[in-house]
C-alpha positions, 0 to 999 in steps of 0.5 A, spaced: 838 243 436 833 249 439 837 254 443 834 255 450 837 261 453 839 262 460 833 265 464 833 272 466 835 275 473 835 282 476 842 283 475 841 282 468 841 287 462 836 288 457 838 292 450 832 295 447 832 296 439 827 299 434 827 294 428 820 297 425 816 303 426 818 309 430 815 310 437 811 315 442 816 317 447 811 318 452 809 310 452 816 308 451 819 312 457 813 309 461 815 302 459 822 303 460 820 305 467 816 298 468 822 294 466 826 298 471 822 297 476 822 289 475 829 290 477 833 290 470 838 294 468 836 297 461 841 299 455 838 304 450 842 305 443 842 312 442 840 311 434 834 308 436 831 315 437 832 316 429 826 317 424 826 315 417 818 316 414 815 311 418 821 307 421 826 308 426 831 310 422 834 307 416 834 299 414 841 299 415 841 303 422 836 298 425 839 292 422 846 294 425 843 296 432 839 289 433 845 285 430 850 289 435 845 287 441 846 280 439 853 280 439 854 285 445 856 280 451 853 285 456 846 284 454 842 278 456 835 280 453 833 284 447 826 287 448 823 291 442 820 298 442 814 298 438 812 294 432 808 298 426 812 296 420 819 295 418 822 288 421 821 284 414 825 290 411 832 288 415 831 281 414 836 280 408 841 285 412 842 280 418 848 275 419 844 269 422 850 265 422 853 270 426 847 271 430 846 264 431 853 264 435 850 269 440 843 266 443 839 270 447 832 272 448 828 277 444 821 279 445 816 283 441 809 282 437 805 285 431 810 286 426 816 284 430 813 277 428 817 277 422 824 277 426 821 272 431 819 266 426 826 268 422 830 267 428 827 261 430 828 258 424 834 261 421 838 260 428 834 255 432 832 260 438 826 260 442 823 267 441 818 271 445 811 273 442 809 278 448 809 286 450 814 291 448 817 297 451 811 301 448 805 297 450 808 294 457 805 300 461 799 300 457 798 292 459 794 290 465 798 287 471 797 280 469 800 281 462 806 284 466 807 279 471 806 273 466 812 277 461 816 277 467 815 270 469 816 267 462 823 271 461 825 269 468 824 262 467 825 257 462 817 257 460 810 258 462 806 252 465 799 252 462 795 258 458 788 257 459 783 259 453 776 262 454 774 258 448 770 257 443 773 250 441 772 250 433 774 243 432 775 238 438 782 234 439 789 234 442 795 235 439 803 236 440 808 240 436 813 246 437 809 253 437 809 258 432 805 264 429 804 271 431 801 276 427 797 274 421 798 280 416 806 279 417 806 272 416 802 272 410 807 278 407 813 273 408 809 268 403 814 267 397 820 270 401 826 266 403 823 267 410 817 264 410 817 259 416 815 252 415 809 250 419 810 243 418 808 239 425 807 245 429 801 248 433 800 255 429 797 261 433 794 267 430 792 274 432 791 281 428 788 288 429 784 293 424 783 288 419 776 287 416 774 279 416 774 279 408 782 281 409 783 276 414 779 271 409 784 273 403 790 272 407 788 265 410 786 263 403 792 265 400 796 261 405 792 255 405 792 255 397 800 256 398 800 249 402 803 252 408 797 249 413 798 242 410 802 239 415 800 243 422 798 239 428 793 244 431 791 252 431 789 257 436 787 264 436 789 270 440 785 277 439 783 280 433 782 287 435 778 292 431 777 286 426 769 286 426 765 281 429 769 276 432 763 270 431 764 271 424 772 271 424 771 264 428 766 262 423 771 263 417 777 259 421 772 253 422 770 253 414 777 254 412 779 248 416 773 244 418 776 238 414 783 238 416 782 234 422 786 238 427 784 241 434 782 249 433 781 253 440 780 260 440 779 265 446 787 266 448 789 272 451 795 273 446 796 279 441 794 287 441 788 286 446 789 286 454 791 281 457 797 280 452 800 273 455 807 272 453 808 265 448 815 262 447 816 261 439 819 254 438 818 251 444 814 244 444 807 245 447 801 240 447 794 243 446 787 240 449 781 243 447 777 239 452 781 242 458 781 249 453 789 249 455 796 250 452 801 246 456 808 248 455 812 241 455 
């Protein structure tokens, strides 16, 4: 049974965590200002400012803060400070049975994909792939407005793509996906999500086309795409020629008979629209839309 958390209102309190990389203080403070100007109270655990090499403190620290925010009854939503790297390091330290009893919204993207898909499948939470604290101030008004609208309602209505259509058709299923590199690195672990009967979306940054090819091929050979209902592509920022990337997806999936639509504003570019992972959606390549049911 999927847990759909209560929509946020302006008297609600947002807890900030840093489950992955350490962050730029200037961007962080600018993002906090955006959230506060939306009318939300913000709670910042002091320990998120810690640094250990490239992560925001030790694995144990980061896991403790995240779990504490879920258990804290005064917190209505959790927003991640930054991606980077480190989310998958804390997965084995979390008590998902305990977290499952305290459903609330959590928002992030990039490396945070590891947490989003795991909380969806281990706890049956709807999780939110969208801007984080350090990216909110960098994103455009469209991104920030959509972020606010999705978190204060149960779902968006329709998101439009710019195309192209890589394979025509329509399909329904629950939505899952996120950063391709992060998802590929979950392969072979207990936290690799089950894509069966889902509409899958991907985005990435600074990965050459041949590396995207290698990751997709590995996942395809592992059989994770055998029963997916559809595929949608977000942004692939600084990943090379976008037409070559589209051709890669077409070549790998052209015989699978699933609808494939590219050009969604999702990921490291702007706008970065907020997508609820685990929500039921319909994909229509003719109308170039993703509808939330």
